[in-house]
N, C-alpha and C positions, 0 to 999 in steps of 0.2 A: 851398526854396533849392540855389541858380546851385551847385553845388562849381567847378567850374572856375574864377570869380573866386576863386577863396579863394586866398592866397597861400604860407599856412602856420596849419600844424593844430597843439596843442600837443596833444603826449598827457600829462592829471597825473594817477595817482591812484597810490591809492597803497602803501608800499614795498613789502608782499606780491606785487602783483600785474605784474612784471616778463611774465613768458607774455603777461597776457592789451599790457599795449604792447607786446611783439613781434606779437602778430597782430594791431594796429589800424597799427600802421605795414604791415605785407604784404599788408593791405590796401586801406591808402590808396594805397598804388607803383603797385598792380595801376590801384584808378579812378580814381587823379588827379595821374599821373605829373608832374608838370608843379608837384603841391606842394613846398613845405619844408617837414620836417614836424620835432620834436621834442617827440622821448618825455625830458620831467622830473626829474628824477630828484633826489625826496627827504629824501634821506639821511637815509634810513629809519623815516623817521615820515610817520606822515598830515598833509596840506595842513591841516584844524583844530586841530594842535596847533600848526602849526608860524608858527596866525599868515598875517594879508591882504597885508602888508609885506610878511613875510620868502617868500611862495608868489614874492609879483609878484616879484622881487627874484628867485627863480630863474628862472623862464617868462623873462625879458626877458634873462637870463647864458645862458641851455642853449647848447647847440654844435647847427646842426642833427645834428639823427640819419641816416647812409646807409649803401651795404650792405657794405660798409668796417667799420661798428660793427655789423652785424646779422651780416658772420661772424664778427667778435670774437665776440661772443654764444653766433651756434651750435657756434661751436667753443668755449664753457667758458672764451677766456679771460681 
């Protein structure tokens, strides 16, 4: 698969894997700078507990994660 044709990537991990989501964001931003990256927050629950419909609603409505979000995360704001 050629990632250069992908326009959007959704990072959906369990609520306790926030640091891993940030690592994925940094790598994706470095490797494929043109891709739109969304880190989907799951309200402190696992996707399997939320269910298919609620999880996909969160994915569709998630804002794009960007450098300002990364800075807020790293400064713990």
